[in-house]
N, C-alpha and C positions, 0 to 999 in steps of 0.2 A: 482630543488627547494631545494637541499641540504638534510640534514638529515630529515627523516620522522618518527622518533620514538617519540611517546608522552613523554614529560618530566614531572617530578614530579611537583606538585603544592600543595598549602595549601589553603583550602577554607571552610568556613562555609556557609550554605545555607542562601540566602538573605532574606530580610524582607517579601517578598511575601510568603515565606515559614517559617517565624517565627524566623529568626536568623540575624546575621550580618557577613559581609565578613571581615575576619581578614587579609589575605594576599593572593595574587594571583600572580603566575608566570607562563607564558606560554612558557617555554623553550626559543627558539630563535625566536619565532613568533613576527612579527611586526604588524600584523593586526589580529583582531578577527571578523569573520563573524558569525552573529547570524541569524538563519533561523526559519521560521514557514511555514506551508503549508496551503493554503487557501482552501475555499470550491470549487474552480475551479480546484484544484489539482496542482496549481503552487507553487513551493518552492520560497517564497519571502525572501529577506535578507536585513539586515542592517549591515554595517561594521564600526568598530571603531578601533583606535589604540590599540594595546595590552595593553598599559599602562592604558587604561580605562576599562579593564576587570572587575575590582571590581565594578565599577559603573554600568556596563552592567548587573551584577549579583544582584544588589541591587535596585537602582532606575530604571534600565532598559533603553531602548532606545525607543523614541517616534515613533508612527506610527498612521496612520489614522484609525478611526473606519470603514471607508468604505471598508477596506480590507475584512471585513466580507462577502461582497456580490460581490467580484470581480469574473469574469468568467475567463476561460482559455485564452480568447482573450483580457483581460483587460477592458471589458465592466463591467457594474454593474447591478445586479438584484435589485429588490425593495422589501424590507421586514423590517417592524418595524422601518422605518426611518433610517436604517443603511446606506443607500446610500447618506444621507445628510452629507456633509463634515464638521461637527462640532464635537467637543469633541476630546478626545485623548485616546489612549491606550498605554501600555508599553510592550515592548518585554524584558522579564527578562531571561537572559541567564542562562541555567542550566549547570554550569561548571562541575558538576559531570559527565556529558556525553560528555565533550569536547575531541577533538583530536588536535594534532599539526602536521602540514605538512610543515616542513621547515619554511618559513617566514609567513605562514598562519596558523591560528587556526580556528576551527569551533566549534560551540555549538548550540544545539537546544534551542528554546525559549518557554516559557509559556507566554500567553497573559493575562495581568491583567489590571484593571482600575487604576485610579490615586490614589486610596486608597489601592491598593495592592490586591484587591479581584479578583478572577478568572474572566476573561472576558467570557461572556456566549457563544461566538462562538469559544472559544479556543479548537481546535480539540485535542491537546495533553492533555489538562485537561480532556476532555471527555474520552479519552482512559485510562487515569490514574484512573478515577472514575470507569470505568467498570472493570479494573484490580482489584481495591480494592473490588468491589462487589464480584468477584470470591473469593478473599482471605477471605472475611467475611464468606463464606460458607466452608472454609477449602480447597478450590480448587485453582489451578493455571493453566494457559495455557503456553505452549511453542510454539513459532511461528517463522516463517521465510517467506520471500518473495523470490521467484525465479524472476529473472529479465531478460526479453528478450529485445533485442534491435537490431537495424540495423545500419551497418557502411558502409560508402562510402569513397573512396579515393578522392584525390584532383581533379581528372578528372570526378568525379561523378559516378565512376564505383563501384559496390559492392565489398567489401573487399574480399569476396570469392564467388565462383560459386558452382553449384551442383558438386557432389552428396550430398544430404542432410546428415548431421551427418557424413560426410566422412573424412577420414584421410587427403585427399588433401585439403579440406576446412579448416581443423584444421591447417595444415602447412601454408596455405596461410594467415591465421589470426595469426600466431604464435607470431610475434613481438608484436602485440597489446595485445594478451592474456597474454603474459609474463609480460609486463609492468603493465597491469591491476591487475594481481594477486600479483605482487610484491608490488604495491602501497596499495592495500587493506590489505594485511598481515602486512605491515609496520604500518598501522593505527590501527592494533589490530582487524581486521575483519577476522574471520576464513573462508576460501574459501573451500567449499566442492567439487565443480567441475566447469569447464567451457567447453563449446563445441559449435560447429556450429549447427544451427537449420535448419529448412526445407527450408526457402527462401534464395535466394542469399544475402549475406551480413549479415544475421541474426545470432546472437550469444546469448548465455545464460550464466549467472553466478548464481550459487547457493551458499549461505553462511549459516553459522551455526545458529542453533536455539537459542533463548533467550526469555526473557519475552515480553509481548505485547508491552508496550511503547518502550522498547529497540529495538524491532524488527522494529518498525516504524522509530525510530531514525536511525537505521542501514541502512535501505533501502534508506532513504534520502541521506545519505552519499555515499552509493554505486552508486546511480545515478549521483551524483556530480563527483565522481571519474571516472566513465565511460566517461562522457562528457569531463572532464579535460584531461585524458590520450589521448582520441581521438584528442583533439585540439592540444596537444603537439606533436602528430605524424603527424599533417597535415591532419587529417581525420575528418569526421563529423558523429556524432552518433545521432540516433533518437530513443526515447523511446515511440513514439506515438503508439497507438493501431493499426493504419493503416497508415503507412508512404506513401503508394501509393495504388491506387485501385487494382493493379495487384499482390500484395504480400499478404501473409496470415495474417500478422500483429503480434504485440507483446503483450504478456500478462505479468502479474506480479503476478503469482499464489501465493495465500496465503495458507500456511500449518499450521495446528492447531492441537495440541494434548492437552488433558485435564488430569490433574494430581491431585491426592489426596496423599499428602506425596510423597513417592517414587514410587507410583503405577501409571503407565500410563493407564488411564481408557479406552483408545481406544485399548489397547493390552493385558490388564491383567484381562479382564472379562471372564465370562463363557458362553456367548452365542456362536453360531456357528462361529461368526466372530471375537471373542476375545474381544468384547465390554462389559463393565460393564453397568448396567442400566442407570447411570448418563450420560455416553457417548452416549448411544442410544437416550436419551431424548435431549441431547445437539445437536446431529446431526439432530434430528427431528425438533428442533427449527430453525436451519439453513435452513432446507428444507422448512419449512413453510414460512419463511421470505425471501426466495430467490428472488422473484420479487422485493421486496423493497430494498434488498441488492444490486441488480443491479443498482438501482438509486443512491447508494452510491459509488460503486466501478467502475462503468462504466460511467464516468462523461461527456464525450464529445460525440458529434454526431458521430464522426468516430469510437467510441467504438463499435457501433452497425453494422458498416461495417465489423468489425473483426468477430463478432459472427455469426455463421452459422452452419447448420447441417453437420455432418461428417467432421468437421474441428478440432476436439479435443478441442472445446471451451465450449461445454455443453449448449445446448439451450432448453432442456426440463427439467422440474422439477422432478428430480429423483436423486437417489444415487446408487452407485455400487462399488463393490470391484474391485479395479484395472481396472476400466472401464474409459478409457480416454474420452469417449463421455458422461459421467455423469458429471454434473456441480459440484457435490459433490462426489469426488473420495476417497473412503476409501483405504488407503495404509497400508497393513499389514506388508510390509517389508520382507527382507530376514530372514530366520530362525535364523541366527546368530544375527540379530539386534532386535529380539523380546524379550519382549513386548515393550521395550522402544522406538523403532523406529516407532511404529504405529501412524498414523495421518490421518487427512482428508484434502484434497486439495480443495480449492475453486477456480475453474478454470477461472471464468469470469473476475477476477480482472485484470485491466490494470493500467498503470502509471498515467492516468488522475484522478484516484481515490485517494483522500487524504489518505495516509497509516494509519494515526492516526484514521481517521474516519472508515477505513476498519477494523482495529483490534478491535476498540471499538464496532462497529456495529455487528461484528461477535460474540463477547462475549455477547452483549445484546440479540441477537437472540438465542444463545445457552442457556443462562440463562432463557430466556422466555420458552424454551422447557422444561427445568428442573422444573421451578416453576409451569408451567401449566400441567406437567405430560404428555407431548405429546408422542404419540406412533409413532414409526418409521415404515413406510410402507415397504413392501417387496422390496428387492434390484432389480435394473434393471441390468441384466447381459449381455445385448446386446446393440448395437447402437439403441437408441429409434427412430432414423430417419428411420430405416428399418421396423418399425412396422406400421401397418395401423392406421388411426385415431381411428377406433373402438377399436383396440387392446390397443392403448395408453389410450383411455378413460376408458376401462375396468380395466386397471392397475392404474388408477388415475394419469397418467402422463400428465401434461398440458404444452403447450409451455410457455417459459419464455418471458418477454417483448422483442420485436424485435426492438424497437426504444427508443430514449430518452424520448419522452412524455409518453409512456406507463410505463417505469420504474419510471419516476417522479410521475406519478399518484399512483403507488403502494407504493412508498416512502411516498407520501403525506398522505395516509390513513393507514399507518402502525402504529398502536397504540403502540406496543412494542418499536419500534425505536423512536417514538416521545416522549414517556415517558422517555426512557433512555437518549436521547439527551437534553431534555428540549425544550420548545416551541421556544425559540429564535434561537438556533442553527438549529433546525429542519426547521423552517420557512425560515431562511436564506439559508439553503442548497437547499430547494425546489425552492426558488426564483432564485438562481444561475442556477439551471438546466433549469428552464423555459426560462430565458434570453438566455442561451446557445443555446437552441433549436430555439428560435425565430430568433436569428441572423444567424442561419444556414438554415432557411426555404427557399426553392427554389434554394439553392446553389448546383452546380454540385459536385459530389463525388470527382472528381480529384482536384477541387479547395479547398474543405474542407480538403482533405488530405494534400495539400500543406500548408494551413493555420496552421494546428496543428502539422506539421512534427517535428518541433524543439521546441515546447512549453514546453515539460516536461523533 
């Protein structure tokens, strides 16, 4: 695809953000692909000639309002008449976030109505609003997603075999990993590490932290690069939470740190764990809303085939320091990285969850914890699955939703998330989850895994 270094351009923000586009050049790109992620977790796209980039950043590109209720399998939920194919919305390219990859350019989009006002189901707008709510309190979050995925060769064989995390698995995947890292770095995405994971053919890439909206933009691009590099090498990559019933499945763990100025509140506090009071309350808010958060970040029926006890996915409502069986894992980091490296990992997230909704909902839950003055319960220092039911009950540790209907019910009744999202986005999201479950009812696990294998 030729040179993959982003080229300079000049742009003023478009009318949806109160300005006009003066001039745009996208290097040698011939096409501009503009993307948004819907409530079913699918990255949708419209593409225009690069010569129309200015128009894409001002008047935008037309799209149906029904995308608000699309599921991961392209069916539609029913909420507030959004499933009726009348009206129009516009995808306004945010060229401040664009990248150029040879003949192709990419930019995320904000969804607006025909008057330029934010569309109520725009997940990117929701994430930006929650990030702004942090800033109003003098706070900010640094975030990143880890991305797990599974790769097969042209014969349908896993790209690597066991041993898990082994040097042999690394070498067997070497050509793909090298191409992936080179492409990501050429696009300005800092790569922290890549390695084989537990299941045959499973890999993981971790990238650098950034702001909330930027982290969601970044993981959308990371996923696209994974699929593109695999395709160019004659391989197939799946980001599905459960590509097949007999594999452990892929997560998209979200890492969050909370900052006031240059102080990381998860690492610069004076409690025994290094947390400041605001960080403790933020974490307490995440814990309180965990059941509802699953309804946001685990969007597909196969998400719940991945979640299970003693699988490092976190299925009991607790938190713990460096506890990979806790759904909220407090990472203190190596001594040399403290206090800046401390963060909390939300382990349940997978690629079916819209990343803009994930970061926005995480902030909303954390801010609810701060505003409500929630107290953090004692940490869980062991695998909660090894505790008896009585021991878990005495510790206040409850099972998290084990299926999509249970998580959807928790999301439906979450007042903090409903308030933060607004009723239209919240209702549309619930409707998509309901339709996703209804279409999966009675379908065998292997068939579901096949249906969702390459959707994300």
